[in-house]
N, C-alpha and C positions, 0 to 999 in steps of 0.2 A: 296860695300856688295852688292850682288843681291836680287832679290826678286822674287816669287813665290806665286800664289795663286790659291784656289780653288773655283768654283761657283756652287750652287746646287739650281737647280729650284725644287720647290716642287709643284706638280699639277697634279691631277687626268687625266685632258684633255689633259695637254701638254704631259704628259707620253704615254697617248694613242695615241697622234697624231690627236687628235681633233683640238686641238687650237695650235697656233703658238706660242713659247717663245719669249717674247719681253724682260723681265727684264733682263734673264741670260745672252744674248748677249749683253745686254745694260752694265751691269757691267763689262764683259770683255774686252768691248772696253775702257770704261771709264780707267780699270787699265790699259792695255795695252797703252793706250795714257799717263799713267801716269810714263811708264817706268817699268813695271812688265815685267821680261822677258821670264816667262812662265806662263800661265793662262791655269788651265783644268778645265772642267766641267762636269755636271752630271744632269740626271733628276730623280726625285723621285715621286712616286705615294703619296697621302696624307695618309700614315700611319706609324706608329712608326718605326715599324721595317724596313720599306725600306728605310726612312730617315737615321736612325743609320747606316743603311749600307752604304748606299753611303755616309757618312761622313766618315765612316771606310777607305772606299775605296780611297775617297780624301786624306786623312789623310797618308795612308801606300805610295801615291807618293811624300811625305815629301816636301810640301807647308810650308811656312810661315804664311799666314792667308787662312780663309774660310768664304764665304759670303754664306748664303742661302736668298731665295727670295720666299716668300710665306708662308702661312699656319700659320701667326701671330696674326690672329684675333680671334673673339669669335664664327666663324662658327662651326659648328658641324664638320667639316672635317679639321677644323685649330688645326693641332697637332706637328707642328715644335717645339715649346718650350718643350711639354711634351718630343718630341722624343729626344733633344739637351740636356736637363739640367742636367741629371744624369749621363752625359758624361763630363761635365764642370769641372776641376779639382779648379780653380780660377776664381771667377766672378767679372766682370768688371761692377758695377754698374753705375759708372762714364759715360761710354761711352753710357751706354742705355741712362742716363738722357740727355747726348748731343743731342743723336738721335732723342728723344721724342720731345726736348725743340726746334729743328730746324723743327722737322715737324707742332709743334705745332704754329708756327708763320703763318702757311700757311693755316691750318685747325684746329676745336676744334676735329674730328674725330680722330686725329692722339690719343688722349686719349685712344682709344680701340685698340691700338697696344700692343702686349703683347711679347714685343723683348726682346731678352736676348745677353749679349756679356761674354767673358771669354776664359780662355786658356785650351788648352788641350795638354799637354808637351810644347814644344816650339811652337805652333801654335795658334794663334789668332782666335776665332770663333766668327761670328757676325750675326745674324739673320735679316734681313731686311725685310719689306712690299714686297707684289706681284705686287702693281702697279709700271710701271715705274718713273711716278712723283714722288712717296715718294722714290724712290730707288735714283732721282738725288740730293733730298734732304739731304739723309743721307750720301751717299757718298762725297757731298760737305762739308757736317760737318765735317767728317772724314778726309777729304784730305787738308781741310784749315787749316793753320795755322802749319802745320806738326803734327798732331795728330796722325794719321796712323803711318807715320814715327817714332815719337818718342817710340810709343808705340811697335812696331814691333823690334826696335832699343833695348829695355831694356828688349823685352822676350828674344832675342837673346845673351843677357848676356853683350851688351853694357851699357857704363856710362850716356849716355845723354848729355853728357857736350857740345856739338855742339848746340845742341836745347838751352841748358840752357841758354848758353852763349848768344846766339842770343835774347832770350827773355829780359835779364837782359839789354841788349844795347836797348832794343826798337824796335829791327829790326824785320822783319817776316823770319823766319828761312829758310822758302824755297825758297827764292828768292836767286839765287846765291849762295846756300850752297849746299854742298853734306850731303843726309839725308839717311836713312837706306836703301834704295834701291838702293844704288849708282849710283844715276843718279842726273841729275840736270834739272831746269826750267828757263827759261828766258823769258821774254816778246818777242813773235814773234818767239819763238824756236819751230823743228820740234820734235815731240816725236820719240823717238829711237823705231826701231823694236823691235818685241818681243823677236827675238834672234839673234844673230851672227853667220853666214854661217860657217859651221865647215868642209863643203866639199872644195876638191881642187880647186884652179882656173885653170880651163881649158886651158887659154891663155898661162899659164907656159909651157915650154919646159918638156918632159916627165923625165929628170933627176930631175927636181924640185918638181916633185910631192911627197905627203906623202907615206912613207914607211909603218905607224902605222895608222889602223883608227882612228880617233879622237872621234867616236862615242862610246859612254859606251856600255860595254856587260850587257844586262840586261836576267833576266830568263824568263821562258815561261808565268809563272803566270802574272809577272809586264808585259809585253806585251800584253797580252789578257785584262787584266785591262786598260790598257792605250786605248786601241782600244774601249771597251766598254765606257769608260768616254768620250772621244773625239767625237765619232760619235752619231750625232742627226738623228733623223727619218725623213722621207718625209714629204710630204704634204698631205693631204686628198683629195681624187678624188671620184667621182661616177660613178659608173660602173654596165653595165648591167649584169644579172645573167646569165653567161656563163661559159664555161668551163675554159676561160682564167681567172678567179677570182682565180684558184689555187695558192697558196703561198703568197698570200696576206691576212693582218691583217684586223679584222673589226674596223671600227673607229664610231661604233654606235651600241647600244642594236637595239636587231631585236625582236618584238613582232608581236604575230598573230593578224591580222587585222579583225578576225571571228573565229566562232566556227569552228574547223574542225574534221569530218565533219559536213555541215551546216545542214543536215536532216540524217534521218536513211539512211544508207547504208548496204551493204554485204560486208562479207569478205571472201566468196566462191561462186564459180559458181552454179547456181541452181534456185529454183523458189520460188518468194515470197508468204507465205501463212497466212493464220490465224491459231495459234497455236491452235484453237478449232478444224481445220479441221481433221477429222479422216483419216487414209489410206483409199485410194481409187482411183476411176479413176475421172480425172476433165478435164476440158476443157484449152488450153495452150493460153495464153495472152502474147502480146510482146509489146515492145512500140510504133509498127505501128498499132497496133490495140486497144491499151487502152492508155489514158493519164491516167500519174501520178496522177495527182491532182483528178481524180474520185475514187471513193471507189471501189475496187476490189469487183467485182460480187461473190456471192455466186455459189459455184461450180465451179470456176475458179482458177486457179492459173498462176501467172506472171513468163515468163522467164527473169534472171537475170544475168547478168556477175560479177564477183569480183570489189566491188567498185561503183555499180551503187545503185542508190535510190529506194526505196521500193515505191509502189505506196500507195495510201491513205486506209486505213482498215486494211492493212497486218502487222504483227508483227513478223514476224519470216521468215526464210529461208532455206528449205530443199536442201540436197545436191544433185548433177546429180545422185550421186552413190546409193540414196537411193530413186530412181525411176526407173519405166520402161516404153519404149514406147507402147502406147496402139494401137495409129492409126494416120495416116498422110492425110493431103492435097495433092491433086495431081495437077500438071501443065498440060497444053492443051496437053501435049505427054503422059501423065498418068502416069509420074515420080513422085516419092516423092519430094515434094518442100517444105514442113512446119509439123511442129508437129501438131497435131490437139488435142488427147487427150494423158495424161501420167497419170499413174497409181503410187501413192506414197504408199511407203512401210513402211512408218513409220509415227509418230505424234511427233512434234516437241516441244519443250516448248517455251514460250514466251521469244523472244530476242534472241533464238539461232541463230547463224552464222550473228547476226547484230551487225554494230557498232552505237551506240548512238551518237548524235549531242552531238560536242565536247568532245567526249569520246578520241579523240587522242591529241587536242590542245585545250583550252580555249579561247575566243576573250580576247586579252591583256595578254596571258600568255609569260615570256620571253623564246625565245626558241634557240636564240644564244645571248652572250655577246661580249661588247664591247674589243677588245684586243684577241678575238680568231683566229687562224690561220685558212685559209679555205684551207684544202688539198688537194692531188690528188687522195685522195682515192672516193671522191664524196658525201660521207656523208653530208658537209657542203652546197654544192650547192646544191644537194637534197633537203634540210630542206629549205633553202631559194625558192626553185620553190614551194615546200610543201605548204609553208604558202603565195603564192601568190605573193612574191616581184619580180619587174620587174628589180629593180636597187637597190645599197646598197652603203654605203659609207666605202671607205677602202682608208689605207694608200697605197700609190703608191710605185709600186716594182721598185729600182734602174735599170737602163741602164748601161752596162759595156762597157767601151771601152777597147779593147784587143789590145796591141802591142809586137812584139819582137824586140830586139836589137842586132845588130851585123853585122858586114860586111862581116863574114863568112858565114851567114845563106843564106840558097836557100828556097825559096817556094816549097813547093811539087807539086801544081798544076799547076804553071808558072816558072819553073827553069831556071834562064838566067845564061849561061856559066860565070865562073867567071875569069877574068883578073889575070896574073900572071905567076905562073912557073908551072902550069898545075894542080896544087891542086882543087880539084873538089868541095871544100867545104863542110857542112854537113846540112842536111835536117832540117826544122824548125819544131822539134816537139812539141813545148810549145803550139804555138797557137792553132793548132788543138785538142791536148787533153785539152786544158782548155776551149777553146769553147763549146767541147763536154760537158763536166761536167756543165757548165753554163746553156746550152741549155736544157740539160737534168734536170736541176731544174727548169725551166721556166723562166730563166733571157734573155731579149733581148740583144745581145751581138753588138757591132759596131766594125765590124775588121779594126784594122789600117793599118795593115800588118808588113811588117819588115823596120825597123828604122834603117838608116845607123849611122855608129860612128863618126858623125858629130853634135856639138852643135845645126846648123841651124834646121838641120833633127829633132833633139830632140824637140826642141822648137815648131816646125810645127805641128807634132804630138800631143804633149801635148797639145796645142792650141787647136785642133780638138778636142780631147777627151773632154777638159772642155766644149766646146760648144755643144758637141753631146749626152755627158752621164753625169750619176751622180758619177761614182767611175772610175777611171783608175786603170786598172791592166797591169804592164809591166814586162818583164822577163828577166835577163840578164843586165850588167851595173851597178851592185851594189858593186862590189867588189873593190880592190884597184888597177885596172890596169889603165893606163895611158888615155885609151879609154873609161872606165868606167863613163860615163858620166851625170846620172840620177840625183845621190844627187847633183852635181852642179849647173845643170839645174833648179831643184826643189828649190834651194835656191836663186841662186843668178840671175835666168832670170824671176821667177813667184813669187817671194817673199814668198815662202812657208816654212812650218815650217816642220822638220822633227822629229816625235815624238819619233822613235827609229830607229837605222840603224844597230844594231848587235843583234842577239838573241842568247844565249847560249842552241841552239837546234842542232842536227845533223839527217837528212841534214838540211840546210836552214839558217845557222849562218847569211848572210849578209841582210838578209830578212829586208825591210825598209818600214816604214808606215809614212805617210805625207800627210798635208794637206796645200791647196793652195786658197789663197782667191780669189773670183770671184763674181760679183755681180748678176750672173744670176743662184744661188743657194738659196735653202730656209734659210739658214743658214749663208750666203756669204760666203761659202768656200766649196770646193771639197776634196773628198779623193783620194789618190794613193797610191797602193801597189806597190812596186817595189821587185819583187820574183827574187831568183837567178835564174842563166841562166841554170843549171845542170836540165834535164828533171825531174827526180824526186824528186830534190827539189822543183822543182816549182810546181808539183802536190800536194805534202805533205803538204808544207807552202800553199796553196790554201786552203786546208780542214780544217787546223788548224786555219787560220789566216783571209781568205778572207770569207770564209762562215759564220762566226760569223758577221763581218762587214756588209755583205750584208743583213742578217737578222736584225740587229741592225737599218739600214737605213728602212727597211719595217716596223720596229716596234713592232719584235717578243718580247716578254717577255725576260730581259736577262738571265733568268735562261734556256731558251730555245735556245738560241742563237747558243750554241756550239752544234756540234754534238756529238749524244750519246754515253756513255762510257759504257762499260760491264766488267766482270771478266771474264778471260779467263784461261785456264791452258795450259802451253808451252808445245808442242810437241817437241821441240827442246831447246837445250841449246842456249843461247845469251848472246855475249860478252857485256861488259859495256863500256861506252865511258864518257871522264871526263864532257862531254854536257850529257843533256837528249836527247835519240835518240829515233825517231820515227821508229820502226821495221816494215817493211811491211809484213804482214800475210795474211792467208784464215782461218777465224773463222767459224767453223762448230759446228753444235747442234747435241751432241750426248747422248745417255743414261745415259752417265757420266757426261754430261755439257757441254759447250762451251770449245772446244778446238781450239787452234791457233798453225800454222803451217808456219813455214818460208815459203817466197817465195824465198830463196837462197840469193847469194851475194848482199849486201847493198850499194855497192857504187852509189854516187849521179848521176852518169851520165849513169846508168844501167836502162833504162826505163822499161825492162822484170821484174824486180822486183815488178812492179805494176801491171803487166798483171795478171787479177784472183784475184789479194789483195782486201780484204773486209774490213780490218782492218790493225789500226796502234798500234802497242803494245808500250806504253810509259815505256823506260827503266830509271829507276833511274839513276842519273849519278855515276860514279865511285868513291868512296869514299877510302881516307887514311886508310889502315888495315882493309878494306872491300871486300867483294868478288868481283872476276876479270868478273862474268858472273852470270847469272840466269840461274840457272839448269831446265833440260826438268821435267816435274811434277811440277814446282812451278806456282804461281798464280801471275798476273800481270794484270795492268787496259789496255784495249785495246780500241781506239777510232774507232766507226763505218763509214766507209765511204762509204759502199755498204752492201747489203742485206745478211743475215745469210745464209750460204749455210745447206743444210740438209745431 
């Protein structure tokens, strides 16, 4: 019997990317060393709703046990017990006693830990403290003498005979005995790999290759859930306040260091006056003829531009439009050089057209919160500059390595004649189109070029991608052909884990998401998306899967990682497929609402179906006894990949 587990780190700072998650990866490492074949993870902030949502997500992935870490103490934000307790169907107080007693051997402070254990359906849930020391102590207690294995065996419906027999004979059941997770532990043994490679062996001749994909077909929602669960955000960096901040997520709260404005300033172009000054003719002073610290003399007004400070003794500003030029000063050539006197046409009220100190922002005010996205619209960068910040802490944006696979491909910019019978090959469409999309979103792209259908070429390209980027994006080589090498290379040459290899969508069924262990990454692994080779399928799956992954790496809030969805009315009938179909459309705003028009034929190789498309209508799968199409005039959800047209 194989076992799987989920790990949830509960921490505001880890969720925001401010601090590194140490306890979550430690639990994963310990469980994988003990032979768990699948370990998924999530990070939740310290609030009950988010913790419960993360737990329900992990439970939906059908794991045998879930460990949380953090939020079990007496702090104001320690809410893990409150979040999880209502969900437990059967309490396990004996396990809690075991955990506390093991920790109390090391410190009396363990008595302050409010831990829980119990079952939800066929899944065991255990809450652990947040420190790595306590995590080790607790897991050691659970894993010693087969306690966890025996519990999982019983929860799964087993009899526990093996463990009882071993205990009755006086032997420790975990040595030389197979237990609930179907693995053995012997002194000096090497821990098994987290999963067995499912891909075909590239060294086997073509007739011996797999004819049916060994990877289970999963639905769109589950695929997105897996991505959100597996991917963890990158590290925090400090960057200067420039346009390059666009797309980053704040990793700190930003507060105003001083009142803004710091003194009285004007919000119009005009003249600083005393509100007691009646309409009449006044001498004009400027910053070159009068110091701001000196009181404005009687009979004079002070010329001032929008945003400028008022001189002492003035309390109002009259607009230029409410004055007339009375006389000017001449230059040596007799030409008008400067205003000498101006006639005011109105009397202004105290404080008119004046911004008081601190009227925009008070010292200490929170102007931007940790977790906010700095957009390219300019408002966030402007706010940071407005309060005088020269640099700010943000979560680093991922660098993307991009490559295409296939002997048949030609580089548009440097084509090389193809050897053979005169067939000219096909242009590599995917790299330039994906690079345009990525750079348009502000991501740095490392172009690894076209990779030949040879294992060594794939290994070199993936190795370079792991060295230079945070996430690898490939197209082609994901299906069932003898030369489709990405899955075998990931599993067999890089010891990677393929989290899913097929998704029930059209286009994009062979979309693959994997992680590869490496010591040069913040979480000791990097991620890879192997997208289909058909150009339209590559672009569609990029928007559906890769964009959320890039945003999650950059610490965007989970509910903002996917592209926005809107309700549209169909202007054309759209046939349904047994899979969820993502139909390319043009979405327009009209007096009747948002209308979606098809871009024509939807074959996955037809790139022109994406030309001008700004939306993907998500069509439901064809159901037995249901309609064969959505009719014109019906409503559906569209995923927006571009701006809505007018």
